N, C-alpha and C positions, 0 to 999 in steps of 0.2 A: 862174893857176889852181893850186891846191894839191892835187896828186895824193895826197899823203901822208894827207890828211884822209879820203879815200875808202877807204883800206885799213884793215882792223881791226888793232889793236895786237897784239903778241905775247901780252900779258896776256889779251886777249879771246879769242884763239885757244886758249890753254892752258885757260882756263875752259871753253870749249866742248868741248874734247877730254876734259876730266875727266867729261863727262856721258855718254860712251859708251865701249864697249870693242870692239875689233876681234878677231874670231876667224876662223880658216880651217878648213874641214872638208875633209880629204883622203879621197877614196874610192879605194881601191886594189883591183883585182881581178886575181888571179893563180892559176895552176894549183897544185894541192895538192902537186905535185912540187917546187915552188920556195918552201919556207918561208924568208921573208926578214925576219921580224919584228926580229931582232937588227940587221940591216943598216939597216932603216928607223929603228930607235931611234938608231943611231949617227949617221945623217944629221940627225935632229932635234936631237940633243945638240950637234952641230957648229954648227947654225944657232941655237942657244940659244933654241929654241922650247919653250914650256911646254905640256906635254900636259895638256889638261883632261879628256879622255875618249878611250879607245881600245877599240874593240869589234872582235873578230875572229869572223866567222861562217863556218862551212864549209857550202857548198851545192853539190851536184851536181859534185863534183870540183874546186871552186874555193874559194879563201879570199877573203872580202871583208873588208877592213880599213876601218873608219870612224874616222878620227883627227881630233879637234878640238884645235887648238892656238891659243895666243895668244902675244903678245909678239913678233910679227914683222910686217913691212910687207907690202903687196900684192906688191911687187917680190920680196921674199924668198920669199913663198908661191909665186910663179910659178917661181922658181929651184928651190925644193924639189920642185915638181911635176916639173920636167924631170929632176932628180937621181933622184927615185923611179922615173921611167920608164926610166932607164938601169940600174937595179939588176938586172933580170931580162929575159929575152927577150920573154916574152908578158904583161907587166904592163900593165894599163890604169889610167890615173890621171885623176881629175877633182877639181878643187878649187872650193869655194864660199867666197866672201868674205862675211862677215856682220858687220853693225854691231848691237850690243846697246845700247840706250839705257837710261840710269839712270831712276830714279823720276820726277823732275821733268820731264824731257824726254818720257818715255813718256806721262805724263799729258797733256801738251800735244798729243801726236800722236793721242790718242783722240777 
């Protein structure tokens, strides 16, 4: 039995990977007395994450950060989430992992 034949080649996998892009959306909620945007930015730079979009909203005594990044793996996103949670005492962090498919793949999914 040839087990290698049942595995996709690395060329096939790289072709498949070129059809999507992975992003991570971090939702940070913290008290207005703890402005940490510069610390969050430093953490992202150390992780070499590319920020696609960053929105900060002030609501009812809190800052809500919504940060969409790309260029990192799921494992790196989890590590960043833990690092963000350790920046301030009362910070809440939630991360979403999203796959965005390219045109050809998206058309097949419809």
